VOBA-1610 file (N, C-alpha, C; in pm, whole numbers, padded with zeros to 5 digits, always signed):
BEGIN
Unk+00085-00120+00000Unk+00000+00000+00000Unk+00088+00124+00000Unk+00057+00220-00083Unk+00136+00342-00089Unk+00105+00431+00031Unk+00204+00508+00075Unk+00185+00596+00188Unk+00105+00718+00147Unk+00032+00778+00242Unk-00052+00893+00210Unk+00026+01022+00203Unk+00133+01024+00123Unk+00219+01141+00117Unk+00160+01245+00022Unk+00173+01374+00056Unk+00122+01478-00031Unk+00200+01484-00161Unk+00135+01514-00272Unk+00201+01516-00401Unk+00287+01642-00417Unk+00246+01751-00358Unk+00328+01873-00364Unk+00352+01920-00221Unk+00257+01991-00164Unk+00262+02018-00021Unk+00364+02118+00028Unk+00488+02106-00016Unk+00595+02194+00029Unk+00582+02326-00046Unk+00493+02412+00002Unk+00456+02532-00073Unk+00499+02661-00006Unk+00594+02651+00086Unk+00642+02769+00156Unk+00795+02769+00161Unk+00854+02887+00164Unk+00996+02898+00195Unk+01014+02865+00342Unk+01105+02772+00371Unk+01132+02733+00509Unk+01276+02768+00542Unk+01292+02868+00624Unk+01425+02911+00667Unk+01484+02808+00762Unk+01615+02792+00760Unk+01677+02688+00840Unk+01648+02705+00989Unk+01652+02827+01041Unk+01630+02843+01185Unk+01486+02809+01225Unk+01390+02825+01133Unk+01252+02783+01164Unk+01246+02631+01177Unk+01307+02562+01081Unk+01307+02416+01085Unk+01385+02364+01205Unk+01497+02429+01236Unk+01577+02387+01351Unk+01500+02406+01482Unk+01420+02514+01490Unk+01339+02535+01610Unk+01233+02426+01622Unk+01170+02388+01510Unk+01071+02280+01512Unk+01137+02148+01554Unk+01258+02124+01508Unk+01332+02005+01548Unk+01362+02008+01698Unk+01400+02123+01749Unk+01428+02135+01892Unk+01301+02112+01975Unk+01187+02153+01923Unk+01061+02127+01994Unk+01038+01977+02006Unk+01056+01905+01896Unk+01036+01760+01901Unk+01138+01693+01993Unk+01256+01754+02005Unk+01360+01700+02092Unk+01341+01742+02238Unk+01238+01822+02267Unk+01212+01865+02403Unk+01302+01978+02449Unk+01362+02050+02354Unk+01456+02156+02388Unk+01400+02295+02364Unk+01278+02303+02313Unk+01213+02431+02287Unk+01063+02409+02294Unk+00987+02516+02287Unk+00842+02508+02296Unk+00778+02565+02170Unk+00649+02535+02153Unk+00576+02592+02041Unk+00576+02745+02050Unk+00575+02796+02173Unk+00582+02941+02192Unk+00710+03000+02134Unk+00820+02925+02148Unk+00947+02971+02089Unk+00936+02979+01937Unk+00871+02880+01878Unk+00855+02880+01733Unk+00766+02995+01689Unk+00656+03016+01758Unk+00565+03123+01720Unk+00633+03259+01732Unk+00722+03273+01829Unk+00796+03399+01843Unk+00887+03420+01723Unk+00953+03312+01678Unk+01039+03320+01561Unk+00957+03355+01436Unk+00842+03290+01421Unk+00759+03315+01303Unk+00696+03454+01307Unk+00659+03499+01427Unk+00601+03634+01440Unk+00698+03741+01391Unk+00826+03716+01413Unk+00927+03817+01377Unk+00956+03820+01227Unk+00909+03717+01155Unk+00943+03709+01013Unk+00821+03705+00921Unk+00700+03692+00976Unk+00579+03685+00895Unk+00489+03804+00927Unk+00438+03865+00824Unk+00354+03983+00843Unk+00206+03952+00853Unk+00166+03832+00808Unk+00024+03799+00810Unk-00003+03665+00876Unk-00124+03652+00934Unk-00162+03528+01003Unk-00171+03411+00906Unk-00220+03436+00785Unk-00235+03327+00688Unk-00100+03271+00646Unk-00004+03359+00622Unk+00130+03315+00583Unk+00195+03235+00695Unk+00178+03283+00817Unk+00236+03212+00932Unk+00173+03074+00948Unk+00043+03063+00928Unk-00027+02935+00940Unk+00024+02836+00836Unk+00043+02882+00713Unk+00090+02794+00605Unk+00233+02745+00633Unk+00317+02834+00684Unk+00453+02795+00718Unk+00452+02691+00829Unk+00368+02711+00929Unk+00361+02616+01040Unk+00308+02481+00993Unk+00221+02480+00893Unk+00171+02354+00839Unk+00285+02270+00783Unk+00377+02334+00708Unk+00492+02262+00655Unk+00581+02213+00768Unk+00604+02297+00868Unk+00688+02258+00982Unk+00623+02145+01062Unk+00491+02146+01071Unk+00421+02036+01138Unk+00452+01904+01069Unk+00442+01904+00937Unk+00464+01780+00863Unk+00609+01735+00869Unk+00700+01832+00876Unk+00842+01797+00884Unk+00878+01740+01021Unk+00842+01809+01129Unk+00890+01770+01261Unk+00783+01763+01369Unk+00692+01857+01373Unk+00602+01865+01488Unk+00496+01757+01489Unk+00445+01721+01373Unk+00340+01620+01364Unk+00353+01543+01233Unk+00459+01462+01220Unk+00480+01388+01095Unk+00374+01281+01074Unk+00364+01233+00950Unk+00271+01125+00919Unk+00297+01005+01009Unk+00194+00927+01038Unk+00212+00810+01126Unk+00324+00717+01082Unk+00338+00697+00951Unk+00442+00605+00902Unk+00582+00663+00914Unk+00592+00791+00949Unk+00724+00855+00963Unk+00759+00891+01106Unk+00671+00860+01201Unk+00696+00899+01341Unk+00822+00834+01395Unk+00838+00704+01376Unk+00957+00636+01426Unk+01083+00689+01357Unk+01074+00712+01227Unk+01186+00766+01151Unk+01225+00903+01206Unk+01125+00988+01230Unk+01152+01122+01284Unk+01215+01113+01422Unk+01163+01024+01505Unk+01215+01012+01641Unk+01359+00961+01642Unk+01394+00873+01549Unk+01533+00829+01539Unk+01623+00944+01493Unk+01568+01030+01408Unk+01643+01150+01370Unk+01665+01243+01488Unk+01564+01256+01572Unk+01575+01340+01691Unk+01684+01287+01784Unk+01694+01155+01797Unk+01797+01099+01883Unk+01937+01131+01829Unk+01951+01127+01698Unk+02078+01166+01636Unk+02106+01313+01666Unk+02002+01394+01658Unk+02018+01538+01687Unk+02064+01560+01831Unk+02008+01487+01923Unk+02046+01501+02063Unk+02192+01465+02085Unk+02244+01377+02000Unk+02385+01338+02010Unk+02477+01440+01942Unk+02429+01502+01830Unk+02516+01588+01751Unk+02477+01735+01752Unk+02354+01765+01790Unk+02300+01900+01798Unk+02313+01977+01667Unk+02347+02103+01673Unk+02327+02194+01560Unk+02391+02148+01429Unk+02503+02079+01438Unk+02571+02038+01316Unk+02484+01950+01228Unk+02386+01882+01286Unk+02305+01788+01210Unk+02170+01844+01166Unk+02132+01963+01209Unk+01999+02015+01179Unk+01970+02026+01029Unk+02060+02079+00945Unk+02030+02086+00801Unk+02014+01947+00738Unk+02099+01853+00779Unk+02092+01718+00722Unk+01963+01649+00762Unk+01926+01660+00888Unk+01803+01598+00935Unk+01680+01658+00870Unk+01680+01789+00854Unk+01565+01853+00790Unk+01558+01814+00643Unk+01672+01802+00577Unk+01674+01755+00438Unk+01613+01615+00430Unk+01654+01527+00522Unk+01602+01391+00521Unk+01453+01384+00544Unk+01402+01463+00639Unk+01258+01463+00664Unk+01182+01520+00545Unk+01239+01620+00479Unk+01173+01676+00361Unk+01166+01573+00248Unk+01273+01495+00230Unk+01272+01390+00129Unk+01165+01286+00159Unk+01160+01242+00284Unk+01067+01136+00322Unk+00922+01183+00320Unk+00900+01312+00344Unk+00765+01365+00358Unk+00707+01417+00228Unk+00791+01485+00150Unk+00742+01557+00032Unk+00810+01507-00096Unk+00741+01426-00178Unk+00798+01383-00306Unk+00838+01499-00395Unk+00763+01609-00389Unk+00794+01726-00472Unk+00930+01782-00435Unk+00959+01790-00306Unk+01090+01837-00261Unk+01198+01744-00314Unk+01175+01614-00303Unk+01274+01518-00351Unk+01301+01530-00498Unk+01195+01557-00577Unk+01215+01568-00721Unk+01298+01692-00756Unk+01273+01803-00686Unk+01356+01922-00710Unk+01501+01893-00674Unk+01523+01827-00560Unk+01659+01793-00518Unk+01726+01703-00620Unk+01651+01606-00672Unk+01706+01513-00770Unk+01748+01587-00897Unk+01664+01678-00944Unk+01696+01753-01066Unk+01816+01845-01045Unk+01818+01918-00933Unk+01932+02005-00905Unk+02060+01922-00892Unk+02051+01808-00823Unk+02168+01723-00807Unk+02223+01675-00939Unk+02133+01636-01031Unk+02178+01587-01162Unk+02237+01701-01246Unk+02169+01815-01248Unk+02213+01924-01334Unk+02345+01986-01289Unk+02372+01982-01159Unk+02495+02043-01107Unk+02607+01942-01088Unk+02584+01817-01125Unk+02681+01711-01097Unk+02813+01731-01169Unk+02810+01779-01294Unk+02932+01788-01373Unk+03009+01916-01350Unk+02941+02030-01359Unk+03011+02158-01354Unk+02984+02237-01225Unk+02897+02186-01140Unk+02873+02251-01012Unk+02769+02360-01015Unk+02711+02389-01133Unk+02608+02492-01138Unk+02510+02460-01251Unk+02399+02532-01252Unk+02299+02517-01358Unk+02209+02639-01356Unk+02127+02652-01458Unk+02030+02761-01462Unk+01900+02720-01395Unk+01841+02809-01319Unk+01715+02777-01253Unk+01604+02751-01354Unk+01613+02814-01472Unk+01511+02793-01575Unk+01504+02648-01616Unk+01619+02580-01618Unk+01621+02439-01656Unk+01554+02353-01548Unk+01573+02389-01422Unk+01506+02317-01313Unk+01355+02334-01327Unk+01311+02457-01350Unk+01167+02483-01365Unk+01110+02409-01486Unk+01186+02405-01594Unk+01137+02337-01715Unk+01115+02188-01688Unk+01211+02127-01620Unk+01199+01983-01594Unk+01087+01953-01494Unk+01068+02039-01397Unk+00957+02019-01303Unk+00823+02036-01374Unk+00815+02130-01467Unk+00691+02151-01543Unk+00660+02030-01630Unk+00762+01964-01681Unk+00741+01843-01761Unk+00676+01733-01678Unk+00707+01731-01547Unk+00655+01627-01460Unk+00519+01664-01400Unk+00508+01788-01351Unk+00390+01830-01276Unk+00295+01920-01356Unk+00336+01957-01477Unk+00250+02041-01559Unk+00291+02188-01554Unk+00257+02257-01660Unk+00288+02400-01670Unk+00185+02480-01590Unk+00201+02480-01459Unk+00108+02552-01371Unk+00185+02657-01292Unk+00115+02763-01257Unk+00179+02868-01176Unk+00225+02810-01043Unk+00145+02719-00988Unk+00181+02659-00860Unk+00308+02577-00868Unk+00328+02506-00978Unk+00450+02427-00994Unk+00573+02517-00992Unk+00567+02627-01065Unk+00680+02720-01071Unk+00704+02784-00934Unk+00597+02827-00868Unk+00612+02895-00739Unk+00668+02801-00633Unk+00615+02678-00628Unk+00661+02586-00524Unk+00802+02536-00551Unk+00838+02521-00678Unk+00977+02487-00709Unk+01069+02597-00659Unk+01028+02721-00680Unk+01109+02835-00634Unk+01119+02838-00482Unk+01010+02804-00412Unk+01013+02799-00266Unk+01114+02696-00217Unk+01120+02582-00286Unk+01214+02477-00246Unk+01357+02519-00275Unk+01381+02580-00389Unk+01517+02628-00419Unk+01562+02732-00317Unk+01471+02820-00279Unk+01503+02921-00178Unk+01533+02854-00044Unk+01456+02751-00011Unk+01479+02678+00115Unk+01613+02605+00111Unk+01643+02540+00000Unk+01770+02467-00011Unk+01889+02562+00001Unk+01871+02684-00047Unk+01977+02783-00030Unk+01994+02820+00117Unk+01881+02837+00189Unk+01888+02870+00330Unk+01951+02757+00411Unk+01933+02634+00366Unk+01987+02519+00437Unk+02134+02492+00403Unk+02191+02575+00316Unk+02333+02566+00287Unk+02372+02473+00174Unk+02273+02426+00094Unk+02304+02332-00014Unk+02348+02401-00141Unk+02288+02516-00170Unk+02317+02588-00294Unk+02328+02737-00266Unk+02381+02806-00366Unk+02381+02953-00365Unk+02309+02997-00492Unk+02220+03095-00478Unk+02146+03146-00593Unk+02206+03281-00634Unk+02255+03285-00756Unk+02322+03404-00806Unk+02244+03464-00923Unk+02284+03583-00965Unk+02223+03651-01079Unk+02071+03660-01061Unk+02031+03712-00944Unk+01889+03728-00910Unk+01812+03597-00916Unk+01880+03490-00874Unk+01816+03360-00868Unk+01817+03281-00997Unk+01875+03338-01103Unk+01873+03269-01232Unk+01980+03160-01242Unk+02080+03166-01156Unk+02188+03067-01160Unk+02199+03000-01024Unk+02215+02869-01025Unk+02224+02789-00904Unk+02364+02729-00897Unk+02433+02751-00787Unk+02568+02697-00767Unk+02565+02602-00649Unk+02610+02482-00673Unk+02615+02383-00565Unk+02729+02415-00469Unk+02701+02415-00341Unk+02806+02437-00241Unk+02877+02305-00211Unk+02992+02315-00144Unk+03069+02196-00114Unk+02987+02102-00026Unk+02987+01975-00063Unk+02909+01876+00011Unk+02967+01855+00151Unk+02879+01826+00245Unk+02917+01798+00384Unk+02948+01650+00398Unk+03067+01617+00444Unk+03107+01477+00465Unk+03051+01430+00599Unk+02969+01326+00595Unk+02907+01274+00717Unk+02994+01168+00784Unk+03107+01135+00724Unk+03211+01051+00786Unk+03158+00916+00835Unk+03066+00856+00761Unk+03018+00724+00798Unk+02945+00719+00930Unk+02881+00829+00967Unk+02812+00838+01096Unk+02670+00781+01088Unk+02605+00759+01202Unk+02464+00717+01201Unk+02376+00815+01126Unk+02413+00941+01124Unk+02337+01041+01049Unk+02336+01006+00900Unk+02447+00955+00849Unk+02454+00916+00710Unk+02360+00800+00679Unk+02354+00702+00769Unk+02264+00588+00749Unk+02118+00634+00753Unk+02087+00727+00842Unk+01951+00780+00852Unk+01915+00856+00725Unk+02009+00933+00671Unk+01984+01006+00547Unk+01965+00908+00430Unk+02042+00800+00429Unk+02025+00698+00326Unk+01885+00638+00334Unk+01835+00618+00454Unk+01698+00568+00470Unk+01597+00668+00414Unk+01621+00797+00436Unk+01532+00900+00380Unk+01532+00890+00227Unk+01648+00867+00170Unk+01660+00852+00025Unk+01575+00735-00023Unk+01581+00623+00046Unk+01503+00505+00009Unk+01354+00529+00027Unk+01318+00604+00129Unk+01176+00635+00149Unk+01124+00723+00035Unk+01208+00808-00017Unk+01167+00890-00131Unk+01154+00805-00258Unk+01255+00723-00287Unk+01255+00646-00411Unk+01149+00536-00409Unk+01119+00484-00290Unk+01019+00377-00279Unk+01066+00243-00328Unk+01196+00224-00342Unk+01248+00096-00388Unk+01391+00079-00338Unk+01438-00046-00341Unk+01575-00075-00299Unk+01674-00021-00402Unk+01793+00013-00356Unk+01900+00064-00444Unk+02029-00008-00412Unk+02118-00016-00510Unk+02250-00069-00480Unk+02324+00031-00391Unk+02422-00018-00317Unk+02500+00070-00231Unk+02565+00180-00315Unk+02616+00143-00433Unk+02682+00241-00520Unk+02584+00349-00563Unk+02465+00310-00606Unk+02365+00408-00649Unk+02317+00496-00535Unk+02313+00439-00415Unk+02270+00517-00300Unk+02375+00621-00263Unk+02501+00583-00264Unk+02608+00677-00231Unk+02610+00797-00326Unk+02582+00771-00455Unk+02592+00876-00556Unk+02457+00933-00594Unk+02353+00906-00515Unk+02220+00950-00553Unk+02210+01102-00553Unk+02159+01161-00662Unk+02156+01308-00671Unk+02065+01375-00569Unk+01969+01304-00511Unk+01880+01372-00416Unk+01949+01406-00285Unk+02063+01343-00258Unk+02137+01380-00137Unk+02268+01451-00175Unk+02262+01527-00284Unk+02382+01593-00336Unk+02454+01683-00237Unk+02386+01742-00134Unk+02462+01828-00043Unk+02548+01751+00057Unk+02544+01616+00051Unk+02610+01537+00154Unk+02688+01420+00092Unk+02791+01379+00163Unk+02868+01259+00129Unk+02856+01165+00247Unk+02812+01041+00223Unk+02793+00949+00335Unk+02924+00923+00408Unk+03033+00905+00333Unk+03164+00887+00393Unk+03182+00749+00456Unk+03306+00716+00489Unk+03335+00589+00552Unk+03303+00471+00460Unk+03287+00353+00518Unk+03246+00234+00444Unk+03095+00230+00441Unk+03036+00272+00328Unk+02891+00282+00319Unk+02824+00147+00341Unk+02880+00042+00282Unk+02819-00091+00295Unk+02813-00133+00442Unk+02921-00111+00515Unk+02923-00148+00658Unk+02825-00061+00735Unk+02827+00069+00708Unk+02738+00163+00777Unk+02592+00123+00758Unk+02554+00095+00635Unk+02415+00065+00605Unk+02373-00071+00660Unk+02466-00165+00664Unk+02434-00298+00716Unk+02404-00296+00865Unk+02455-00195+00935Unk+02434-00184+01080Unk+02315-00096+01117Unk+02252-00033+01018Unk+02142+00061+01045Unk+02014-00015+01076Unk+01946+00029+01179Unk+01825-00038+01225Unk+01714-00040+01121Unk+01699+00067+01045Unk+01586+00076+00953Unk+01613+00019+00814Unk+01732-00043+00794Unk+01770-00086+00660Unk+01806-00234+00657Unk+01795-00291+00538Unk+01838-00429+00514Unk+01931-00431+00394Unk+02043-00500+00406Unk+02138-00513+00296Unk+02142-00659+00253Unk+02131-00681+00123Unk+02139-00816+00067Unk+02224-00812-00060Unk+02257-00928-00111Unk+02334-00938-00235Unk+02242-00992-00343Unk+02234-00922-00457Unk+02145-00966-00564Unk+02214-01067-00654Unk+02145-01109-00760Unk+02195-01216-00846Unk+02323-01179-00920Unk+02347-01047-00934Unk+02470-01004-01002Unk+02587-00985-00906Unk+02562-01007-00776Unk+02667-00991-00676Unk+02675-00851-00618Unk+02583-00763-00657Unk+02583-00625-00603Unk+02512-00622-00469Unk+02561-00537-00380Unk+02494-00518-00252Unk+02378-00421-00270Unk+02260-00464-00228Unk+02138-00387-00246Unk+02083-00351-00108Unk+02040-00225-00095Unk+01987-00175+00033Unk+01839-00142+00017Unk+01759-00188+00112Unk+01617-00156+00114Unk+01571-00127+00255Unk+01447-00082+00269Unk+01392-00057+00401Unk+01368-00188+00473Unk+01397-00191+00602Unk+01373-00312+00681Unk+01224-00341+00687Unk+01190-00467+00676Unk+01048-00505+00677Unk+01000-00524+00819
//
């Protein structure tokens, strides 16, 4: 049975400190009042603030039932590593929660893989091919690009027309890397070889690091097996 994930949903710019505050709330280190204070200082209208909080709810405050355990394991990693892991964890939750976010990440990752940059018009064109030539598709793609820039993955230059990939963060074979790999699998909805998972464009801002096969084989939420061709394949634990 497919999960009840929203097809687009991620329709707001989410600044990193807003997402980090929501993560701290789930970790018991902040309150909803703290978040509302942060949003009050940056939102001029009640409707805009409500829409932003809806996205934050789905990311951290009130994730889908099938993602609660995944989110809570991410919170435990956060409690061990704190601020250094907030962008990575938020990226992972966005992948697992919002297919639209994942598709933008996948396209940006592919387009910037060779030369490190691409035109935003090409990202919008490819998203329109998938989701249709709608104003909403263009606007929400732009919201995600703006969010990815705030999270430190890209830089937007020439008034947003050019996207430059920033240096990837090496996760050094940590549990955070295994958790992010699980987010990747939750987005793709199928098992991947270890090689394809390490180089997957949707996690372009990060490098798993270390021995990926060993790391993934020890992860609670994952299963590693060898297929008929002798390749190591990783899937979600049943």
